[in-house]
C-alpha positions, 0 to 999 in steps of 0.5 A: 687558860688557852694559847693563842696567836695572831699573824699579819705578815707581808707575802713570802714573795715580798720577804714575809713569812708563811702565816701557817709557819708562823702560828704552827711554831707559836702553838708548840711553845704555847701548847702547855697553856692547853692541849684538849684541842687545837685549830688554826684558820688562815685567810686567803683567796677571799675565804677563810681555811680552818683547820682543828682536832681534838687532841694534842697539837699533833693531831692537828699537824696530822690533819693539815698534812692530810689537807693542806691549807693555802698559802697565806700571810694572815691567820690565828691559831689556837691550843685550847684548855677547855671550859664550856663543851668537852675536847672534840673537834666540835668544839675546838676553836677556830668558831665560824660566823658571818656565813664562814667569812669570819673566824674566831678564837678565844682565851677565858670565860664569857659569863653572860653567854647563855643569856646571849646565846638565846638573843642570837637564837631568837634572832635565828642563829644556829649553832654547832658547838657547846662553846661560848666562843662561837657565840661571841663569834656569832656576835660579832659577825652580826655586828660586823654586818650592821652597826659596824658597817664591815670594820671589824675593829669597831665590831671588836669594841662593840661585841666586847662591850656587851661580854661579861667575865674574862677573856681575849678573842681574836678575829680574822675576816676573809674580806680583810687580808692583812688584818687581826683584831683582838680584844682583852679583859681580865685575860693575858695578850701581848703584841710582838713587833716584827719588820713587815709583820706583826704579832699576836700571843698569850704570852711572847712565847708564841712569837719568840722566834721571830722577835723580841719586841713586844707590847703590852696591853691594858684592861678593856682594849682593842689591838689591831695589826697589819704587817707594818702598823699596830693601833690601840683602842678602849672598848669605846673607840678612844686611842689608847696607848701600850708600853713597849718592852723587850723580852730578856730571853730568847728561843733557845731558853724555851727549848728542852736542851738535851732533856727528856722534858721541859720540867727535867731542864727547869729542875736543872735551870734553877741554879741560874734562876736564883742567881739571876733573881738575885742579880743586881738588886743593890743600888749604887750605895749597897743597899738593896732596892726593888724594880719597880717600887711605887710606893712611897717608902715612909708608908712601907716603914709604917706597914703594919700587916703584911698578906700574901696571895696566891695559890697552888706552889706559889702558896707555898712559896708564901708560906715559907716567906712567912717565917722569913719575913717575921723573923727579919721584920717583925711585922704579922703576915697572913698567908691567904689562898687568892680564891678564898680572900675576897670572900670572907671579909678580910681586914685591910687597911692602907696600913697593909701591905698585900704581896701578890706570888704569881708566875705567870702574872694573869692568875685570875684568883689572885688578880681578882684579889689583888683588886679587892685588896686596892679597893680596900686601900692597901698598898699592893706588891706583886711577885711575878716572873712575867714582864708586862702581866696583868698582875705586876701593872695594876700593883703599886711595886713590882719584884720580878723573879728571873727565872725565864720561861718555865713552860711545864705545867708543874712549877719548879724553877718559878717556885725557887724564884719566887722563895728568893724573891720574898726573902729579897722582900723581907730584908729589904722591909728588914732595911727600911724599917732598921729591923736588921744592921747593915752587916747582917743583911750583907751576911744573908745575902752572902749566904743566898749567894752560895745558894745556886752552886749548893743547888748544882751539888744536889743536881749533880747527885740526882742519880741516887734519887732518880734511882730511889723514884723508879724502884717506887714505880708502883707506889700508891701513897706517899706521905712527907712531914717537915716542920717550920719551914720544912712544913710548905716544902713537905707540902709542896713535895705532896703536890709535885707527886700528885700534879705529876703522878697522880698518886696520894700524896699528902703534905703534914707538919709533923707535930700533927702526927700524933693528932691524927695523921699517924693513923695512915702509917701502915707497914711499907707505907713511904714516908719523907721526912724534911729534917731541919739542920741540927745547927738551928733549933735544936728542939726543932731537929730532935723532934723531928728525929723523933717523928722518924722514930715514931712513923718507922715504928709503925712500919713506915719506910722512911726517906730522909732529906737531912743536911749534910754532917747530920749523922743522928739520922743515919740510924733511922732513915732507909734512905737518906739524901743530904743536902749542903749546909745553910742557914735555917731559913735558906733550906727550902731552896735546897730542900725541895730539889730532891723532891721535884726530882723524885716526883718527875722521875716516878712519873717519868717510870710510870709512863706519864707526861710530866710536862702536860699533867691530866686536866692541868694547865700552866696558868689558870686565867679563870675563876 
């Protein structure tokens, strides 16, 4: 995944913004999408000027300060997450073609680049980098001079028709000031609409400082922007339409707001993220309603199986959802990793509801799995945080979370918003199918409405967790245990620690201890245990307390997350953090927060960048 920005505006003398200013601000906001290298290309004085540098955006800033760029009102910029070729200056985007008069940037993977490269080499082209992007630039340049007869839009249409895989391409040409052309297939691209200026970005963060008006594009489309217009076609050149929407957050929402990191800010955003995801979910009669329900309620009522598809943190939200939906709706729920789903010949039918969960809505594994499910005739519903992205657009129904922009690579507030949305889906289906009385649903919604204040109560005591994390800065392994909904919370706690602190961490179902993992317990081994409420199923609570005793007897250092008032754990936990009382199925919304804070603080104590963990990108837009 990479960050891309394009800008076409009026000259500064006519009220436009300097292209470099717009692009660099956009890249700063999009650096979370890729930070192996960065680069910019500007059209000025009948030529293309390029600066690019390996490493983070600061390296590019220093390069531009040392070698200034000319004034320009047209340009493109890129932050890279390396796929083809390592993170070097040479492999950084933009790449040039047509004797340096064409500049191209690219997000995604062009799968047939090797075949195309051999064809181009045979025709006399030379390549400086290891990237598929330079191959794309060479082909676009060749078509521009030949078949397209100097029409950059036509060159993108024809070249994109030859590319296989997932890609967003942006191109500018020295002979066409004021024009940026882009194409997309299976990769994110959005248009920003201004006054005397228009924008392109891999997401709206790339231009949120300048406009909140945006246009979403469909699959296999080409868009051309100028300062005062935009036009959309398909790859064959036929006119097409986009869908305009308004971004419901502003630039301030994407800033750190006084916190040391975006992740710390986003952890503290969680009460609002949950509250906003719950907001406005009832119609005039008080019944639950989804955002965009394009499935006949009669069809939903008849579904006999639910499959939830997701990856990473979203998959753990899906596991939490399974417990709630099966309990409330009495429908079997399977949770599948998106990248495994379509390769094992899964059984789905028109009576299957396939639910996809993706923060970005562009997760390639999940998008491909969604398309496979649709081919099999399943009904599809997306849970997503990004308006206008591919997965909700291609689904039959959408339930948007309203967590606002999540910049840190390791997901926090999106996770809680996703769980909240899956609960809303479960209650909606229970309402539709008559599994719960209206009063029962109202009571559960009331309990959920109390959750933001309870999350805030946890956050108000974060110093206890931060102190623990700092004392464990040199820890090399942490285990996490949980039962029922506490099990996916344990797995998510372990994932956060792996992502941020780069140490061994594993989450286990507590009952699995005696089936092998207890062999990992040694003197001083830290073990987090998520304890269910003693007010729920008593046997489950007592079994987890027994698990604490088992690992403690073998020398483990027991770190316990328990409900307020649960005194039975006090004798067995070396460190106990208490969360407010709530229903068993709602507890993940509280119990995961201390684990997020712990991972963030421990990584910070190790001097690591919690917003940009090594080797990771915010959204995986390639398979």
